[in-house]
C-alpha positions in Angstrom: 0.0 0.0 0.0 1.3 3.5 -0.8 2.2 5.7 2.2 0.7 9.1 2.9 3.3 11.0 0.9 2.7 8.7 -2.1 -1.0 9.3 -1.8 -0.4 13.1 -2.0 1.4 12.6 -5.3 -1.4 10.5 -6.9 -3.0 11.9 -10.0 -6.6 10.9 -9.3 -8.0 11.5 -12.8 -11.3 13.4 -12.8 -12.5 10.7 -15.3 -11.8 8.0 -12.8 -13.7 9.8 -10.1 -16.6 10.5 -12.4 -16.9 6.9 -13.4 -16.5 5.8 -9.7 -19.3 8.1 -8.4 -21.7 7.1 -11.2 -21.2 3.4 -10.6 -21.6 4.0 -6.9 -24.8 5.8 -7.4 -26.3 3.3 -9.9 -24.9 0.1 -8.5 -24.2 -1.1 -12.0 -21.4 -0.7 -14.6 -24.0 -1.1 -17.4 -26.3 1.7 -16.2 -23.4 3.9 -15.3 -21.9 3.4 -18.8 -25.3 4.3 -20.4 -25.7 7.5 -18.3 -22.1 8.6 -19.1 -22.4 7.7 -22.8 -19.5 5.3 -22.5 -19.0 1.7 -23.2 -19.2 -0.7 -20.2 -15.6 -1.8 -20.8 -14.5 1.9 -20.7 -16.1 2.3 -17.3 -14.5 -0.9 -16.1 -11.1 0.3 -17.2 -11.5 3.6 -15.3 -12.5 1.9 -12.1 -9.5 -0.6 -12.5 -7.2 2.4 -13.0 -8.5 4.1 -9.9 -8.2 1.0 -7.8 -4.6 0.5 -9.0 -3.7 4.1 -8.2 -5.1 3.7 -4.7 -3.0 0.6 -4.0 -5.1 -2.1 -5.5 -7.9 -2.3 -3.0 -11.1 -3.2 -4.7 -13.7 -0.5 -4.6 -16.7 -2.7 -5.6 -17.8 -6.2 -5.1 -18.8 -7.7 -8.4 -22.1 -9.4 -7.9 -24.1 -11.6 -10.3 -26.4 -8.6 -10.7 -24.6 -5.3 -10.5 -22.0 -4.2 -8.0 -21.8 -3.1 -4.4 -19.3 -0.7 -2.7 -16.6 -2.4 -0.6 -15.5 -0.8 2.7 -12.7 0.9 0.7 -15.3 2.2 -1.7 -17.5 3.6 1.0 -14.5 5.4 2.5 -13.7 6.9 -0.8 -17.2 8.2 -1.7 -17.2 11.4 0.4 -13.7 12.3 -0.7 -14.5 11.7 -4.3 -17.7 13.9 -4.0 -15.6 16.7 -2.4 -13.0 16.6 -5.1 -15.7 16.4 -7.8 -17.6 19.4 -6.3 -14.3 21.4 -6.0 -13.5 20.7 -9.6 -17.0 21.8 -10.7 -16.6 25.0 -8.6 -13.2 25.6 -10.2 -14.7 25.1 -13.6 -17.5 27.6 -12.8 -15.0 30.2 -11.6 -12.7 29.7 -14.6 -15.8 30.1 -16.8 -16.6 33.4 -15.0 -13.0 34.6 -15.7 -13.3 33.8 -19.4 -16.8 35.4 -19.6 -15.8 38.4 -17.4 -18.6 37.5 -15.0 -16.3 37.6 -12.0 -12.6 37.8 -11.0 -10.5 40.9 -10.4 -8.6 43.7 -12.2 -5.7 45.4 -10.4 -4.3 48.4 -12.3 -2.3 51.5 -11.7 -2.1 54.9 -13.5 -0.1 58.1 -13.3 -1.8 61.1 -11.9 -2.9 63.1 -15.0 -4.3 59.9 -16.6 -6.8 60.0 -13.6 -8.1 63.4 -14.7 -10.2 62.0 -17.5 -8.8 58.9 -19.2 -9.1 56.4 -16.3 -12.5 57.6 -15.0 -14.0 57.3 -18.6 -12.4 53.9 -19.1 -13.7 52.7 -15.7 -17.2 53.9 -16.5 -17.1 51.9 -19.8 -15.6 48.8 -18.1 -18.1 48.7 -15.2 -21.1 49.1 -17.5 -20.0 46.0 -19.4 -18.5 43.9 -16.6 -20.1 44.9 -13.3 -19.2 41.7 -11.5 -15.4 42.2 -11.9 -13.7 43.6 -8.7 -11.5 46.5 -9.5 -8.5 47.8 -7.5 -6.7 50.9 -8.6 -3.4 52.6 -7.6 -1.9 55.9 -8.5 1.8 56.5 -8.9 4.7 57.6 -11.1 5.5 55.5 -14.1 8.7 53.9 -12.7 6.9 52.8 -9.5 3.9 51.4 -11.4 6.3 49.4 -13.6 7.9 47.9 -10.5 4.5 47.0 -9.1 3.6 45.4 -12.4 6.8 43.4 -12.6 6.4 42.2 -9.0 2.9 40.9 -9.8 1.0 43.4 -7.7 -0.7 44.9 -10.7 -2.2 43.3 -13.8 -1.8 46.4 -15.9 -0.4 49.9 -15.6 -1.2 53.1 -17.5 2.2 54.7 -18.0 3.9 57.4 -20.0 7.3 58.0 -21.5 8.0 61.0 -19.3 11.6 60.7 -18.1 12.1 57.9 -20.7 11.6 54.9 -18.3 12.9 51.5 -19.3 10.1 49.8 -21.1 11.9 46.9 -22.8 10.5 44.2 -20.5 6.9 45.2 -21.1 4.3 44.8 -23.8 3.0 48.3 -24.6 -0.5 48.8 -25.8 -0.5 52.3 -27.3 -3.3 54.6 -26.2 -2.4 58.1 -27.4 0.3 60.6 -28.0 0.2 63.7 -25.9 1.1 67.3 -26.8 2.0 69.9 -24.2 0.6 73.3 -23.2 2.1 76.1 -21.1 -0.3 77.3 -18.4 -0.1 81.1 -18.1 -2.1 83.6 -16.0 -4.7 85.9 -17.4 -3.1 89.0 -18.9 0.0 87.1 -20.0 1.1 88.4 -23.5 0.8 84.9 -25.0 -2.6 84.1 -23.4 -5.2 83.3 -26.1 -2.6 83.2 -28.9 -1.5 80.4 -31.2 1.1 77.7 -30.8 4.6 78.8 -29.7 7.9 77.2 -29.2 8.8 76.4 -25.7 11.9 78.6 -26.0 9.6 81.7 -25.8 9.4 80.8 -22.1 13.1 80.4 -21.5 13.3 83.4 -19.2 10.0 82.6 -17.3 9.7 81.4 -13.7 8.5 77.8 -13.7 6.3 75.9 -11.4 7.1 72.2 -11.4 6.8 69.1 -9.2 10.6 68.7 -9.1 13.4 71.2 -8.8 15.2 69.5 -11.6 13.7 69.1 -15.1 15.3 65.7 -15.8 12.8 62.9 -15.8 9.8 65.3 -15.8 7.7 67.0 -18.5 10.3 69.8 -18.5 12.6 67.5 -20.3 11.0 69.2 -23.3 12.7 72.4 -22.3 16.1 70.7 -22.3 15.4 69.5 -25.8 14.7 73.1 -26.8 18.1 74.1 -25.6 17.4 75.9 -22.3 17.3 74.9 -18.6 14.1 76.2 -17.0 14.3 78.2 -13.8 12.1 76.3 -11.3 11.0 79.0 -8.8 8.3 77.0 -7.1 8.2 73.2 -6.5 4.6 72.2 -6.2 3.6 68.5 -6.6 -0.2 68.7 -6.6 -1.8 69.8 -9.9 -4.6 71.9 -8.4 -2.0 73.8 -6.4 0.1 74.4 -9.5 -2.9 76.1 -11.1 -3.2 78.4 -8.1 0.4 79.5 -8.4 -0.1 80.1 -12.2 -3.3 82.1 -11.6 -1.6 84.2 -9.0 1.1 85.2 -11.6 3.9 83.4 -9.8 5.1 81.5 -12.9 4.1 79.2 -15.7 3.7 75.4 -15.8 3.6 72.7 -18.3 0.3 70.9 -18.8 0.0 67.6 -20.6 -3.0 67.2 -22.9 -4.7 64.7 -20.6 -5.0 67.3 -17.9 -6.0 70.2 -20.3 -9.7 69.7 -19.7 -9.4 70.2 -16.0 -7.7 73.6 -16.1 -9.4 76.4 -14.1 -11.1 79.3 -15.8 -8.5 81.9 -14.8 -5.6 80.0 -16.3 -4.9 80.0 -20.1 -3.3 77.3 -22.1 -0.7 78.1 -24.8 -0.1 75.2 -27.2 3.6 74.1 -27.5 5.2 73.5 -30.9 7.5 70.4 -30.7 9.3 69.5 -33.9 10.6 66.4 -32.2 7.1 64.9 -32.2 4.6 64.4 -29.3 6.0 65.2 -25.9 5.1 61.8 -24.5 3.3 58.7 -25.4 0.8 56.9 -23.1 0.5 53.2 -22.9 -1.3 50.4 -21.1 1.6 48.2 -20.1 1.7 44.5 -19.3 4.7 42.2 -18.5 6.1 40.6 -21.5 5.9 36.9 -21.5 3.0 36.6 -19.1 -0.4 35.5 -20.0 -2.8 38.4 -20.5 -6.1 37.6 -18.8 -9.4 38.4 -20.6 -10.2 41.0 -17.9 -7.0 42.9 -18.8 -7.7 42.7 -22.5 -11.2 44.1 -21.8 -9.8 47.0 -19.9 -7.4 47.9 -22.7 -10.4 48.0 -25.0 -12.2 50.3 -22.5 -9.1 52.6 -22.3 -9.0 52.9 -26.1 -12.7 53.7 -26.1 -12.2 56.4 -23.5 -9.4 57.9 -25.6 -12.0 58.4 -28.3 -14.4 60.1 -25.8 -12.1 62.6 -24.2 -10.7 65.7 -25.8 -6.9 65.3 -26.0 -5.8 68.6 -27.4 -7.4 72.0 -27.7 -5.7 75.1 -26.6 -6.1 78.8 -26.0 -8.1 80.1 -23.1 -10.6 78.2 -20.9 
């Protein structure tokens, strides 16, 4: 007889258990075979395989008419029923995942994506898949990529700000963003057309970091000047307050353009080097992409079509 460790390693085929439980219920190989749509010999082979896997103890007494559970068979019945029900439950849950009738989605996004893109995508997603549990995080792109790689997120909405390393990820392109300079009312360029960023080379800047490297102000470095950051303000609403008060100007990505307050004006930036940044939905390369993630990418792309990414001039 196998010891307990050997029993743990046994592969008790679901086919074996299905045959065993049907024979136990019917007391007959013939009736069980008819109900299962198998031949009687096929049922007999499954029972023999199960008996061999469990050490050779007979599970049924073969009688002139039908069969009857042995003591070993009676011991096995509740365990077989538990395993069979667990497998049915797993099958139902897996079906829910395939059909997006359950399961979970864990994603992260950078702050300005939360201004319009993410809320619109969530609204689309929840309308279509209300049973999926959603957990969301906010953070900078490098941190979100770390969380994604470590398995804490299923998807991350990230940008190319600061040129983060993206080689290990599959990138689902969502949009390319242009930039605007937020200026106060009365600024000479307020309400005008697109300008080169160099027109603001002598301006005081409001930024979330004292250094332009790794931020949207990288665009200024590409234009050949180092911006003078006079006020370091991380929160976007507070930045607008500083701009409105005439304390400086700030760069605004297109995704945040729709949430600018009425006393702040947006001046479109001309960038001959192409869009200031691209926005992607990122997944880890080489990992299976779950249906729920694919569905959320679809929702993100639909949201891109709904929001106004662009526009300029005054609000």
